[in-house]
GUFI-109458 format. One line per 2 residues: number of its first residue (from 1); their letters; for each residue x, y, z of N, C-alpha, C. Coordinates in pm, 1 decimal, always signed. Layout:
// residues N
NUM) A) X Y Z X Y Z X Y Z; ... $
END
This chain:
// residues 108
1) MG) +841.9 +231.4 +410.9 +896.3 +97.7 +414.0 +1027.6 +94.8 +336.5; +1108.0 -2.4 +367.1 +1230.5 -19.9 +292.7 +1339.1 +79.2 +328.8 $
3) EG) +1352.4 +109.2 +456.3 +1456.5 +202.5 +497.7 +1591.8 +151.4 +449.4; +1672.9 +243.2 +398.3 +1804.9 +207.3 +348.4 +1803.3 +150.7 +207.6 $
5) QK) +1689.1 +147.6 +143.5 +1678.9 +97.0 +6.7 +1705.1 +208.8 -93.0; +1709.5 +174.2 -219.7 +1746.2 +269.4 -324.2 +1636.1 +367.4 -361.6 $
7) FP) +1511.3 +338.0 -324.9 +1400.5 +426.0 -360.2 +1285.8 +409.5 -261.1; +1202.3 +512.9 -248.9 +1086.6 +504.3 -159.0 +978.3 +410.7 -215.6 $
9) SA) +915.6 +339.5 -127.0 +803.1 +253.4 -164.5 +696.5 +267.0 -56.7; +583.2 +202.4 -78.9 +475.4 +212.8 +18.9 +394.1 +84.2 +24.8 $
11) LI) +354.9 +50.0 +145.2 +250.9 -49.1 +166.3 +127.4 +33.9 +197.6; +20.8 +11.0 +124.3 -98.9 +93.0 +137.7 -217.2 +6.6 +179.7 $
13) VP) -283.4 +50.8 +285.8 -408.2 -11.2 +328.3 -519.5 +83.7 +284.5; -592.7 +46.6 +180.9 -700.4 +134.9 +135.4 -812.3 +144.8 +238.7 $
15) NF) -890.4 +250.4 +227.4 -1013.4 +261.2 +305.0 -1112.9 +170.3 +231.9; -1132.6 +50.9 +282.3 -1210.3 -48.9 +208.8 -1357.9 -14.0 +197.4 $
17) ET) -1411.0 +59.3 +291.2 -1550.4 +101.3 +279.7 -1566.8 +192.7 +158.0; -1482.3 +291.1 +148.0 -1486.2 +384.7 +35.3 -1450.5 +314.2 -95.7 $
19) LT) -1348.2 +229.8 -92.0 -1304.6 +160.3 -212.6 -1411.9 +63.9 -263.7; -1481.7 -2.3 -173.7 -1589.1 -94.0 -213.0 -1703.1 -17.0 -280.1 $
21) EW) -1736.4 +100.1 -225.7 -1839.3 +184.2 -287.9 -1795.9 +229.9 -426.6; -1669.2 +273.6 -438.8 -1615.7 +317.4 -567.8 -1620.5 +202.2 -668.5 $
23) AA) -1580.4 +84.3 -623.0 -1578.9 -33.2 -710.8 -1720.3 -65.1 -761.2; -1817.2 -61.0 -674.1 -1955.4 -89.5 -713.5 -2004.3 +11.1 -817.2 $
25) KN) -1972.2 +138.4 -795.7 -2013.0 +243.3 -890.5 -1943.2 +227.9 -1025.7; -1828.2 +161.7 -1026.1 -1751.3 +144.5 -1148.7 -1760.4 +3.6 -1206.4 $
27) GI) -1861.7 -70.3 -1161.7 -1888.2 -202.0 -1218.5 -1786.4 -308.7 -1184.0; -1715.5 -290.4 -1075.6 -1614.9 -388.7 -1033.6 -1676.6 -479.2 -928.3 $
29) KS) -1676.1 -607.4 -957.3 -1728.2 -705.4 -862.0 -1609.6 -774.0 -795.5; -1618.8 -788.4 -665.1 -1510.0 -854.6 -593.3 -1567.7 -946.4 -488.0 $
31) KG) -1484.3 -1040.2 -447.0 -1524.5 -1135.9 -344.7 -1465.1 -1100.4 -209.6; -1417.5 -977.2 -196.2 -1358.1 -934.3 -70.0 -1235.8 -847.5 -93.6 $
33) ND) -1171.8 -809.5 +15.1 -1057.5 -719.5 +7.6 -941.6 -776.4 -74.5; -912.0 -905.2 -55.5 -801.4 -967.1 -130.7 -824.7 -957.7 -280.7 $
35) DL) -945.6 -981.8 -321.6 -982.0 -975.6 -462.2 -977.6 -831.0 -513.2; -1027.4 -740.9 -432.2 -1035.9 -600.1 -469.9 -898.4 -538.4 -494.5 $
37) IK) -799.5 -568.6 -409.7 -667.9 -505.3 -423.5 -587.8 -558.4 -542.3; -636.2 -664.5 -604.8 -568.4 -718.9 -722.6 -630.6 -670.0 -853.3 $
39) NE) -741.8 -599.7 -844.3 -812.8 -552.5 -963.4 -733.7 -442.3 -1033.1; -720.6 -454.0 -1165.1 -642.7 -357.1 -1243.7 -695.8 -214.3 -1232.3 $
41) KV) -827.7 -198.8 -1229.5 -885.8 -64.5 -1217.3 -855.6 -3.6 -1080.5; -857.3 -85.1 -977.5 -824.2 -37.8 -843.2 -677.2 +2.5 -838.6 $
43) LA) -590.8 -81.3 -893.5 -448.0 -48.9 -896.0 -422.2 +80.8 -972.9; -493.8 +100.6 -1082.9 -478.8 +223.5 -1161.4 -527.2 +344.5 -1081.5 $
45) LI) -636.4 +328.5 -1007.5 -687.7 +436.5 -923.2 -583.5 +477.8 -818.7; -526.2 +380.0 -751.8 -426.5 +408.3 -648.8 -301.5 +469.6 -711.9 $
47) QN) -258.8 +416.7 -826.7 -141.6 +473.0 -895.0 -166.0 +619.1 -932.3; -285.8 +649.1 -977.5 -321.6 +786.9 -1011.4 -310.5 +878.6 -889.3 $
49) EI) -358.6 +831.7 -775.4 -350.1 +910.8 -652.8 -204.6 +929.4 -609.3; -123.9 +825.6 -623.5 +18.6 +836.8 -590.7 +86.4 +936.4 -683.9 $
51) DK) +53.4 +929.5 -811.7 +111.7 +1022.7 -909.4 +77.9 +1166.9 -873.7; -45.2 +1191.1 -831.0 -85.2 +1325.9 -789.0 -0.9 +1372.0 -670.1 $
53) GN) +13.8 +1286.8 -572.7 +91.8 +1320.7 -454.1 +239.4 +1336.9 -482.7; +291.9 +1255.2 -574.0 +433.8 +1260.5 -607.6 +474.4 +1393.7 -669.2 $
55) KD) +379.6 +1464.9 -729.6 +410.9 +1593.1 -793.3 +466.9 +1694.3 -693.6; +434.0 +1676.7 -565.6 +478.5 +1769.4 -462.3 +616.3 +1734.7 -405.4 $
57) FG) +678.8 +1629.5 -458.1 +806.4 +1583.6 -404.3 +914.1 +1581.0 -511.9; +1038.9 +1588.0 -467.9 +1151.2 +1570.9 -558.7 +1156.5 +1427.1 -605.9 $
59) SW) +1225.3 +1400.8 -714.8 +1227.7 +1265.5 -772.4 +1281.4 +1161.2 -674.1; +1374.0 +1198.9 -587.4 +1430.6 +1105.1 -490.7 +1333.4 +1074.5 -376.6 $
61) EQ) +1228.3 +1155.3 -361.6 +1129.4 +1136.7 -254.9 +1003.2 +1065.7 -302.6; +986.1 +1054.9 -433.0 +861.3 +1001.1 -487.9 +850.2 +850.3 -469.7 $
63) IK) +728.8 +805.1 -442.3 +702.3 +661.8 -429.9 +716.4 +600.0 -568.3; +807.0 +506.2 -579.4 +833.5 +441.3 -707.9 +750.8 +314.6 -726.4 $
65) KF) +724.4 +245.8 -616.4 +649.4 +120.0 -624.2 +567.4 +106.5 -497.0; +451.0 +44.0 -510.7 +364.6 +23.5 -394.3 +299.2 -113.2 -402.8 $
67) EL) +251.7 -157.4 -290.3 +171.9 -279.4 -281.3 +52.4 -248.1 -191.9; -61.8 -300.2 -228.7 -181.5 -285.1 -146.3 -190.1 -401.5 -48.6 $
69) VS) -237.2 -372.3 +69.4 -251.4 -472.5 +174.9 -399.7 -487.1 +205.0; -445.7 -610.5 +217.5 -589.2 -635.6 +230.9 -641.3 -631.3 +373.7 $
71) ET) -553.4 -625.2 +469.6 -598.8 -623.7 +608.3 -577.1 -485.7 +669.4; -674.3 -440.5 +744.6 -666.6 -310.3 +809.8 -573.5 -319.5 +930.0 $
73) WG) -489.7 -219.3 +946.4 -396.9 -215.0 +1059.2 -461.4 -144.3 +1176.1; -427.0 -187.3 +1295.1 -483.3 -124.4 +1412.5 -401.4 -149.9 +1537.1 $
75) VD) -442.6 -88.1 +1645.5 -378.2 -107.0 +1774.8 -400.3 -250.8 +1820.5; -525.0 -298.6 +1805.3 -560.6 -432.9 +1852.0 -494.5 -544.5 +1772.2 $
77) TG) -454.2 -516.5 +1648.2 -386.4 -618.4 +1567.5 -234.5 -604.1 +1572.2; -185.5 -500.0 +1642.9 -43.2 -489.0 +1670.7 +40.2 -403.8 +1577.3 $
79) EL) -19.0 -348.7 +1472.8 +60.0 -270.5 +1377.1 +74.1 -123.3 +1415.9; -13.5 -76.3 +1504.7 -12.7 +63.9 +1545.8 +1.1 +75.5 +1697.3 $
81) TP) +64.6 +185.8 +1740.0 +72.5 +215.1 +1882.6 -61.0 +275.8 +1927.8; -82.6 +291.2 +2057.9 -205.8 +356.2 +2104.5 -223.0 +499.6 +2052.2 $
83) TL) -112.2 +564.2 +2012.2 -121.7 +698.4 +1954.4 -127.5 +693.0 +1801.5; -153.0 +573.7 +1748.0 -172.7 +547.3 +1604.8 -48.5 +570.3 +1518.5 $
85) KL) +67.3 +550.5 +1578.6 +191.9 +554.3 +1501.8 +222.5 +412.9 +1454.2; +288.2 +403.9 +1338.8 +324.5 +273.3 +1284.8 +429.8 +205.6 +1371.1 $
87) KR) +414.4 +76.7 +1390.5 +517.7 -3.8 +1455.2 +600.6 -64.9 +1341.7; +704.9 +6.4 +1302.7 +783.1 -32.3 +1185.7 +843.1 -171.9 +1196.7 $
89) RV) +894.6 -206.4 +1313.2 +954.0 -340.2 +1327.5 +850.2 -449.1 +1305.8; +731.9 -427.9 +1360.8 +623.4 -525.4 +1345.6 +584.5 -536.1 +1198.5 $
91) LN) +566.8 -421.0 +1133.0 +528.0 -420.3 +991.6 +636.9 -481.1 +903.5; +762.9 -446.9 +931.6 +872.9 -502.8 +852.3 +878.5 -654.9 +864.3 $
93) KK) +852.4 -706.3 +984.0 +854.1 -851.8 +1003.4 +731.1 -916.1 +939.1; +614.9 -857.6 +963.9 +489.0 -914.1 +914.1 +482.7 -915.6 +760.7 $
95) FE) +537.2 -810.6 +698.9 +530.4 -797.9 +553.1 +667.0 -811.3 +486.5; +756.4 -885.4 +550.4 +893.2 -900.2 +501.6 +899.0 -947.5 +355.7 $
97) KL) +824.0 -1050.8 +322.6 +827.3 -1103.8 +185.7 +771.1 -1003.9 +85.2; +665.4 -933.4 +122.7 +605.7 -833.9 +33.8 +702.9 -718.5 +11.0 $
99) IQ) +768.9 -674.3 +116.3 +867.8 -566.3 +103.6 +984.7 -612.6 +17.7; +1030.2 -734.3 +39.0 +1139.6 -788.0 -42.3 +1100.6 -794.2 -189.2 $
101) SI) +975.1 -828.1 -216.3 +930.5 -836.4 -356.6 +929.5 -699.1 -423.0; +905.0 -593.4 -346.1 +906.3 -457.7 -400.2 +1045.7 -423.2 -451.2 $
103) YA) +1146.6 -462.3 -375.1 +1284.4 -424.8 -409.0 +1359.3 -531.0 -489.6; +1298.0 -645.7 -511.3 +1366.3 -753.7 -582.9 +1410.4 -714.4 -722.2 $
105) FA) +1325.8 -640.8 -795.6 +1360.3 -605.0 -933.1 +1473.8 -502.7 -937.1; +1489.5 -423.8 -830.8 +1592.2 -319.8 -828.4 +1732.1 -378.0 -819.4 $
107) SS) +1744.9 -497.1 -760.9 +1877.3 -555.8 -744.0 +1911.7 -653.5 -855.2; +1819.9 -675.6 -948.2 +1850.6 -769.7 -1056.3 +1901.1 -700.4 -1179.4 $
END
């Protein structure tokens, strides 16, 4: 996301089945996906995974900021093609405000 921006970022759709199981094992109670993606422990878990992945990339390639998305993307909801590729224009339009919020601090 954020093509042409100063740094790489990501919109992440967690595997909610796995994340819900992890949350239960770690004493995290949530009222659904929206609640779960705002939990500090969940955010720390995802940040840890990003940090692990970032080690394999140069500093200019590393994800600097991310946002979790509570809805699963699919072909039937319009975010993916039948071959499961991202429809960037659709995602950029659908999540325009969220993407703008990722880069807002960089321009201030």
